[in-house]
KEFI-702071 format. One record per residue (C-alpha): x, y, z; residue number from 1; residue in one letter. Coordinates in steps of 0.02 Angstrom, whole numbers, plus 50000, padded with zeros to 5 digits. Example, Ala and Ser with C-alpha at 12.3 -4.5 7.8 and 13.67 -1.06 7.14 Angstrom:
BEGIN
c1 50615	c2 49775	c3 50390	pos 1	code a
c1 50684	c2 49947	c3 50357	pos 2	code s
//
This chain:
BEGIN
c1 48741	c2 52665	c3 55154	pos 1	code m
c1 48600	c2 52779	c3 55096	pos 2	code t
c1 48642	c2 52905	c3 55232	pos 3	code q
c1 48826	c2 52909	c3 55182	pos 4	code l
c1 48778	c2 52928	c3 54998	pos 5	code t
c1 48664	c2 53075	c3 55037	pos 6	code v
c1 48794	c2 53155	c3 55151	pos 7	code f
c1 48931	c2 53141	c3 55021	pos 8	code r
c1 48820	c2 53214	c3 54886	pos 9	code e
c1 48777	c2 53364	c3 54997	pos 10	code i
c1 48961	c2 53392	c3 55032	pos 11	code m
c1 49009	c2 53381	c3 54848	pos 12	code l
c1 48863	c2 53483	c3 54778	pos 13	code s
c1 48857	c2 53612	c3 54918	pos 14	code g
c1 48669	c2 53609	c3 54947	pos 15	code s
c1 48523	c2 53498	c3 54991	pos 16	code v
c1 48425	c2 53551	c3 54838	pos 17	code s
c1 48566	c2 53508	c3 54718	pos 18	code q
c1 48599	c2 53344	c3 54806	pos 19	code a
c1 48415	c2 53301	c3 54786	pos 20	code a
c1 48422	c2 53336	c3 54600	pos 21	code r
c1 48583	c2 53236	c3 54578	pos 22	code n
c1 48512	c2 53086	c3 54671	pos 23	code l
c1 48340	c2 53098	c3 54593	pos 24	code g
c1 48252	c2 53119	c3 54759	pos 25	code r
c1 48146	c2 53254	c3 54840	pos 26	code t
c1 48224	c2 53390	c3 54945	pos 27	code q
c1 48123	c2 53343	c3 55102	pos 28	code p
c1 48184	c2 53163	c3 55085	pos 29	code a
c1 48366	c2 53220	c3 55076	pos 30	code i
c1 48342	c2 53336	c3 55226	pos 31	code s
c1 48261	c2 53195	c3 55325	pos 32	code s
c1 48403	c2 53074	c3 55285	pos 33	code t
c1 48533	c2 53202	c3 55338	pos 34	code l
c1 48439	c2 53236	c3 55500	pos 35	code a
c1 48434	c2 53048	c3 55538	pos 36	code t
c1 48621	c2 53034	c3 55509	pos 37	code l
c1 48659	c2 53181	c3 55623	pos 38	code e
c1 48544	c2 53111	c3 55758	pos 39	code a
c1 48636	c2 52947	c3 55751	pos 40	code g
c1 48806	c2 53031	c3 55764	pos 41	code l
c1 48750	c2 53145	c3 55905	pos 42	code g
c1 48810	c2 53306	c3 55827	pos 43	code f
c1 48773	c2 53417	c3 55678	pos 44	code q
c1 48875	c2 53402	c3 55520	pos 45	code l
c1 48827	c2 53572	c3 55452	pos 46	code f
c1 48795	c2 53746	c3 55520	pos 47	code e
c1 48636	c2 53820	c3 55451	pos 48	code r
c1 48658	c2 54002	c3 55403	pos 49	code r
c1 48502	c2 54057	c3 55316	pos 50	code g
c1 48474	c2 53940	c3 55169	pos 51	code k
c1 48656	c2 53886	c3 55158	pos 52	code r
c1 48747	c2 53741	c3 55242	pos 53	code l
c1 48925	c2 53756	c3 55305	pos 54	code y
c1 49012	c2 53591	c3 55350	pos 55	code p
c1 49093	c2 53579	c3 55521	pos 56	code v
c1 49272	c2 53507	c3 55533	pos 57	code p
c1 49205	c2 53335	c3 55578	pos 58	code e
c1 49107	c2 53333	c3 55415	pos 59	code a
c1 49268	c2 53341	c3 55314	pos 60	code h
c1 49336	c2 53191	c3 55410	pos 61	code y
c1 49174	c2 53096	c3 55383	pos 62	code l
c1 49179	c2 53137	c3 55197	pos 63	code l
c1 49348	c2 53053	c3 55179	pos 64	code e
c1 49288	c2 52898	c3 55272	pos 65	code e
c1 49122	c2 52893	c3 55179	pos 66	code a
c1 49210	c2 52906	c3 55011	pos 67	code t
c1 49322	c2 52757	c3 55052	pos 68	code q
c1 49174	c2 52653	c3 55113	pos 69	code i
c1 49063	c2 52693	c3 54964	pos 70	code l
c1 49203	c2 52667	c3 54837	pos 71	code d
c1 49244	c2 52499	c3 54915	pos 72	code q
c1 49061	c2 52451	c3 54911	pos 73	code l
c1 49050	c2 52498	c3 54727	pos 74	code t
c1 49203	c2 52392	c3 54690	pos 75	code t
c1 49133	c2 52245	c3 54786	pos 76	code t
c1 48966	c2 52255	c3 54696	pos 77	code e
c1 49055	c2 52264	c3 54528	pos 78	code r
c1 49162	c2 52112	c3 54573	pos 79	code n
c1 49009	c2 52014	c3 54625	pos 80	code i
c1 48924	c2 52055	c3 54460	pos 81	code q
c1 49080	c2 52002	c3 54367	pos 82	code n
c1 49081	c2 51838	c3 54461	pos 83	code l
c1 48900	c2 51809	c3 54416	pos 84	code k
c1 48942	c2 51845	c3 54236	pos 85	code a
c1 49099	c2 51736	c3 54248	pos 86	code l
c1 49209	c2 51885	c3 54206	pos 87	code q
c1 49327	c2 51869	c3 54355	pos 88	code s
c1 49376	c2 51755	c3 54497	pos 89	code g
c1 49489	c2 51607	c3 54534	pos 90	code e
c1 49458	c2 51423	c3 54496	pos 91	code l
c1 49562	c2 51287	c3 54580	pos 92	code r
c1 49549	c2 51110	c3 54512	pos 93	code i
c1 49642	c2 50952	c3 54562	pos 94	code v
c1 49619	c2 50802	c3 54446	pos 95	code a
c1 49687	c2 50631	c3 54409	pos 96	code m
c1 49817	c2 50626	c3 54269	pos 97	code p
c1 49708	c2 50578	c3 54120	pos 98	code g
c1 49582	c2 50721	c3 54117	pos 99	code p
c1 49708	c2 50849	c3 54182	pos 100	code s
c1 49815	c2 50829	c3 54026	pos 101	code v
c1 49689	c2 50893	c3 53899	pos 102	code f
c1 49505	c2 50885	c3 53942	pos 103	code l
c1 49509	c2 50993	c3 54099	pos 104	code v
c1 49619	c2 51131	c3 54023	pos 105	code p
c1 49505	c2 51130	c3 53871	pos 106	code q
c1 49352	c2 51166	c3 53979	pos 107	code l
c1 49443	c2 51296	c3 54084	pos 108	code v
c1 49491	c2 51383	c3 53922	pos 109	code s
c1 49308	c2 51394	c3 53872	pos 110	code q
c1 49268	c2 51484	c3 54036	pos 111	code i
c1 49421	c2 51597	c3 54036	pos 112	code a
c1 49415	c2 51645	c3 53852	pos 113	code k
c1 49398	c2 51834	c3 53830	pos 114	code n
c1 49398	c2 51857	c3 54020	pos 115	code n
c1 49572	c2 51911	c3 54071	pos 116	code n
c1 49525	c2 51927	c3 54255	pos 117	code d
c1 49490	c2 51741	c3 54276	pos 118	code i
c1 49632	c2 51643	c3 54355	pos 119	code r
c1 49640	c2 51453	c3 54357	pos 120	code a
c1 49751	c2 51322	c3 54438	pos 121	code t
c1 49747	c2 51142	c3 54377	pos 122	code v
c1 49848	c2 51019	c3 54483	pos 123	code v
c1 49879	c2 50837	c3 54438	pos 124	code t
c1 49875	c2 50709	c3 54579	pos 125	code r
c1 49831	c2 50527	c3 54607	pos 126	code s
c1 49648	c2 50493	c3 54647	pos 127	code s
c1 49674	c2 50467	c3 54835	pos 128	code p
c1 49772	c2 50630	c3 54839	pos 129	code q
c1 49632	c2 50718	c3 54744	pos 130	code v
c1 49508	c2 50667	c3 54877	pos 131	code h
c1 49626	c2 50719	c3 55017	pos 132	code q
c1 49659	c2 50891	c3 54943	pos 133	code l
c1 49475	c2 50927	c3 54910	pos 134	code v
c1 49436	c2 50876	c3 55090	pos 135	code s
c1 49549	c2 51017	c3 55150	pos 136	code t
c1 49422	c2 51136	c3 55069	pos 137	code q
c1 49565	c2 51221	c3 54973	pos 138	code s
c1 49513	c2 51163	c3 54798	pos 139	code y
c1 49351	c2 51204	c3 54710	pos 140	code d
c1 49334	c2 51043	c3 54609	pos 141	code v
c1 49416	c2 50873	c3 54608	pos 142	code g
c1 49407	c2 50733	c3 54479	pos 143	code i
c1 49453	c2 50561	c3 54545	pos 144	code a
c1 49451	c2 50378	c3 54494	pos 145	code d
c1 49352	c2 50268	c3 54613	pos 146	code l
c1 49428	c2 50107	c3 54545	pos 147	code g
c1 49548	c2 50094	c3 54692	pos 148	code v
c1 49483	c2 50062	c3 54866	pos 149	code e
c1 49542	c2 50199	c3 54982	pos 150	code y
c1 49474	c2 50283	c3 55137	pos 151	code s
c1 49341	c2 50414	c3 55094	pos 152	code l
c1 49291	c2 50545	c3 55222	pos 153	code n
c1 49120	c2 50587	c3 55152	pos 154	code t
c1 49089	c2 50717	c3 55288	pos 155	code s
c1 49219	c2 50830	c3 55208	pos 156	code l
c1 49183	c2 50800	c3 55023	pos 157	code v
c1 49029	c2 50798	c3 54913	pos 158	code r
c1 49040	c2 50667	c3 54776	pos 159	code s
c1 48948	c2 50660	c3 54610	pos 160	code e
c1 48983	c2 50492	c3 54526	pos 161	code p
c1 48994	c2 50460	c3 54341	pos 162	code f
c1 49045	c2 50308	c3 54239	pos 163	code a
c1 49142	c2 50263	c3 54083	pos 164	code s
c1 49142	c2 50100	c3 53988	pos 165	code d
c1 49307	c2 50015	c3 53954	pos 166	code c
c1 49379	c2 50001	c3 53779	pos 167	code l
c1 49518	c2 49888	c3 53719	pos 168	code f
c1 49659	c2 49977	c3 53629	pos 169	code a
c1 49749	c2 49874	c3 53497	pos 170	code v
c1 49882	c2 49918	c3 53368	pos 171	code p
c1 49801	c2 49978	c3 53208	pos 172	code a
c1 49897	c2 49849	c3 53104	pos 173	code n
c1 49843	c2 49704	c3 53215	pos 174	code d
c1 49712	c2 49586	c3 53139	pos 175	code p
c1 49607	c2 49611	c3 53297	pos 176	code m
c1 49580	c2 49792	c3 53244	pos 177	code a
c1 49459	c2 49726	c3 53114	pos 178	code q
c1 49344	c2 49653	c3 53246	pos 179	code k
c1 49192	c2 49753	c3 53304	pos 180	code k
c1 49198	c2 49685	c3 53482	pos 181	code v
c1 49340	c2 49600	c3 53574	pos 182	code l
c1 49318	c2 49456	c3 53696	pos 183	code q
c1 49438	c2 49364	c3 53811	pos 184	code p
c1 49456	c2 49224	c3 53682	pos 185	code a
c1 49524	c2 49352	c3 53556	pos 186	code d
c1 49658	c2 49402	c3 53681	pos 187	code l
c1 49701	c2 49228	c3 53740	pos 188	code n
c1 49888	c2 49224	c3 53776	pos 189	code g
c1 49915	c2 49398	c3 53704	pos 190	code r
c1 50024	c2 49520	c3 53802	pos 191	code p
c1 49919	c2 49652	c3 53889	pos 192	code l
c1 49953	c2 49819	c3 53970	pos 193	code a
c1 49841	c2 49856	c3 54118	pos 194	code t
c1 49829	c2 49963	c3 54272	pos 195	code l
c1 49907	c2 49896	c3 54432	pos 196	code h
c1 49835	c2 49741	c3 54515	pos 197	code r
c1 49741	c2 49837	c3 54651	pos 198	code e
c1 49635	c2 49929	c3 54523	pos 199	code h
c1 49455	c2 49879	c3 54489	pos 200	code h
c1 49484	c2 49862	c3 54301	pos 201	code s
c1 49629	c2 49742	c3 54326	pos 202	code h
c1 49525	c2 49631	c3 54439	pos 203	code r
c1 49379	c2 49634	c3 54318	pos 204	code e
c1 49490	c2 49585	c3 54171	pos 205	code i
c1 49564	c2 49441	c3 54270	pos 206	code r
c1 49388	c2 49382	c3 54317	pos 207	code r
c1 49327	c2 49393	c3 54136	pos 208	code a
c1 49474	c2 49290	c3 54073	pos 209	code f
c1 49449	c2 49159	c3 54209	pos 210	code q
c1 49264	c2 49140	c3 54168	pos 211	code v
c1 49305	c2 49123	c3 53982	pos 212	code a
c1 49447	c2 49001	c3 54015	pos 213	code g
c1 49568	c2 49115	c3 53922	pos 214	code a
c1 49751	c2 49141	c3 53969	pos 215	code e
c1 49786	c2 49314	c3 54040	pos 216	code l
c1 49961	c2 49378	c3 54006	pos 217	code v
c1 49996	c2 49547	c3 54089	pos 218	code v
c1 50162	c2 49610	c3 54022	pos 219	code r
c1 50153	c2 49793	c3 54074	pos 220	code f
c1 50071	c2 49877	c3 54224	pos 221	code e
c1 50058	c2 50063	c3 54256	pos 222	code t
c1 49975	c2 50176	c3 54383	pos 223	code q
c1 49883	c2 50282	c3 54255	pos 224	code y
c1 49793	c2 50248	c3 54091	pos 225	code y
c1 49882	c2 50358	c3 53964	pos 226	code l
c1 50054	c2 50273	c3 53977	pos 227	code p
c1 49972	c2 50108	c3 53929	pos 228	code l
c1 49944	c2 50174	c3 53753	pos 229	code l
c1 50130	c2 50194	c3 53721	pos 230	code t
c1 50148	c2 50005	c3 53730	pos 231	code y
c1 50003	c2 49988	c3 53609	pos 232	code v
c1 50081	c2 50113	c3 53487	pos 233	code e
c1 50242	c2 50013	c3 53487	pos 234	code e
c1 50147	c2 49851	c3 53452	pos 235	code g
c1 50203	c2 49773	c3 53615	pos 236	code l
c1 50033	c2 49745	c3 53696	pos 237	code a
c1 49848	c2 49779	c3 53695	pos 238	code c
c1 49775	c2 49884	c3 53835	pos 239	code a
c1 49610	c2 49918	c3 53920	pos 240	code i
c1 49568	c2 50101	c3 53948	pos 241	code v
c1 49417	c2 50209	c3 53984	pos 242	code d
c1 49330	c2 50323	c3 53858	pos 243	code t
c1 49402	c2 50482	c3 53938	pos 244	code l
c1 49578	c2 50415	c3 53909	pos 245	code t
c1 49534	c2 50368	c3 53730	pos 246	code a
c1 49467	c2 50544	c3 53700	pos 247	code e
c1 49620	c2 50624	c3 53777	pos 248	code t
c1 49734	c2 50516	c3 53672	pos 249	code y
c1 49641	c2 50558	c3 53512	pos 250	code r
c1 49666	c2 50745	c3 53539	pos 251	code h
c1 49835	c2 50740	c3 53623	pos 252	code y
c1 49924	c2 50630	c3 53497	pos 253	code r
c1 49851	c2 50711	c3 53341	pos 254	code g
c1 49904	c2 50623	c3 53183	pos 255	code e
c1 49993	c2 50486	c3 53282	pos 256	code a
c1 49827	c2 50432	c3 53355	pos 257	code a
c1 49792	c2 50328	c3 53199	pos 258	code h
c1 49918	c2 50200	c3 53263	pos 259	code r
c1 49793	c2 50139	c3 53394	pos 260	code v
c1 49616	c2 50073	c3 53369	pos 261	code v
c1 49489	c2 50064	c3 53510	pos 262	code f
c1 49360	c2 49926	c3 53519	pos 263	code r
c1 49225	c2 49883	c3 53648	pos 264	code p
c1 49254	c2 49735	c3 53760	pos 265	code f
c1 49132	c2 49598	c3 53807	pos 266	code s
c1 49091	c2 49568	c3 53947	pos 267	code p
c1 49075	c2 49754	c3 53983	pos 268	code e
c1 49188	c2 49830	c3 54115	pos 269	code i
c1 49130	c2 49996	c3 54185	pos 270	code t
c1 49247	c2 50116	c3 54273	pos 271	code l
c1 49182	c2 50232	c3 54409	pos 272	code s
c1 49240	c2 50411	c3 54433	pos 273	code f
c1 49180	c2 50556	c3 54537	pos 274	code a
c1 49173	c2 50744	c3 54533	pos 275	code t
c1 49219	c2 50804	c3 54707	pos 276	code l
c1 49181	c2 50970	c3 54791	pos 277	code t
c1 49214	c2 51033	c3 54969	pos 278	code p
c1 49073	c2 50989	c3 55087	pos 279	code a
c1 49088	c2 51142	c3 55198	pos 280	code h
c1 49077	c2 51282	c3 55071	pos 281	code r
c1 48962	c2 51306	c3 54923	pos 282	code p
c1 49039	c2 51301	c3 54749	pos 283	code p
c1 49079	c2 51468	c3 54670	pos 284	code s
c1 48997	c2 51526	c3 54509	pos 285	code q
c1 49155	c2 51477	c3 54415	pos 286	code l
c1 49158	c2 51305	c3 54495	pos 287	code a
c1 48975	c2 51278	c3 54451	pos 288	code q
c1 49009	c2 51330	c3 54272	pos 289	code a
c1 49156	c2 51210	c3 54259	pos 290	code f
c1 49058	c2 51065	c3 54335	pos 291	code i
c1 48916	c2 51095	c3 54212	pos 292	code s
c1 49038	c2 51092	c3 54066	pos 293	code l
c1 49123	c2 50936	c3 54137	pos 294	code w
c1 48957	c2 50842	c3 54149	pos 295	code r
c1 48916	c2 50887	c3 53970	pos 296	code a
c1 49091	c2 50836	c3 53912	pos 297	code k
c1 49082	c2 50665	c3 53997	pos 298	code v
c1 48912	c2 50632	c3 53920	pos 299	code d
c1 48974	c2 50686	c3 53749	pos 300	code s
c1 49131	c2 50579	c3 53759	pos 301	code v
c1 49035	c2 50425	c3 53813	pos 302	code n
c1 48907	c2 50450	c3 53676	pos 303	code s
c1 49043	c2 50473	c3 53545	pos 304	code h
c1 49139	c2 50316	c3 53588	pos 305	code w
c1 48982	c2 50212	c3 53617	pos 306	code n
c1 48905	c2 50259	c3 53450	pos 307	code a
c1 49036	c2 50313	c3 53324	pos 308	code n
c1 49183	c2 50203	c3 53366	pos 309	code e
c1 49093	c2 50039	c3 53390	pos 310	code r
//
């Protein structure tokens, strides 16, 4: 590219000496670079008449091509710098329903704020679908629940696990809301809202009630966590959810969030999630920035609910 830069500067300035001054190089260095370019092409680009250079017809053609190449290179370098500075680029995320409602868009907004050239796509899918879509290498980041057993092709996806403790959601006007910690005996015979029977949390709740000798009454079952809280708001059931769902609910429902109180459950039930990335391509700068923010957010949410709400 140095040869093309020197050639273009000679063409535009009209002389080797002026090109040398414009490029901040010595005249012999410019002359040597031009000679190397001509030797490589196999013909002269200029006729030497005394101390002046006169471009041959082929030089005008080369100038047009060189200008396009150098301009494209400049644009590419600028785009790369913008990507490094998180000023442009595209981020594609596929996430399970809970985080995709509020937490993921919140973090994407932090990255895209004041950077109009950043584009983002956030798609909501079930956790098995999240894994499948990330394995196609067409999404930058996936966020999935590992509480359901499904086939994982680890050769196509990199997985970074993280965990969230379960909380019990109870109506704010329920006497149980005054308790610091809830146990199966407190929920004996009470209607519950849980995830479907194949989910890890459902099986763990059933096991905890059996060990305690308490009666488990599951009145409502859903595929995702957030809908469970509607039954709690209406006073129809208590529900077990993860801290990410509790955080999403607190922000998403605003003033209505006071209708539900979250309490820790004993014995503890831990839910496993994962941040997924394509195995066959490195994460972009934007993806790395999002993943870093997501890690910090998960840690912050867990700390908040573990400390302040207990």
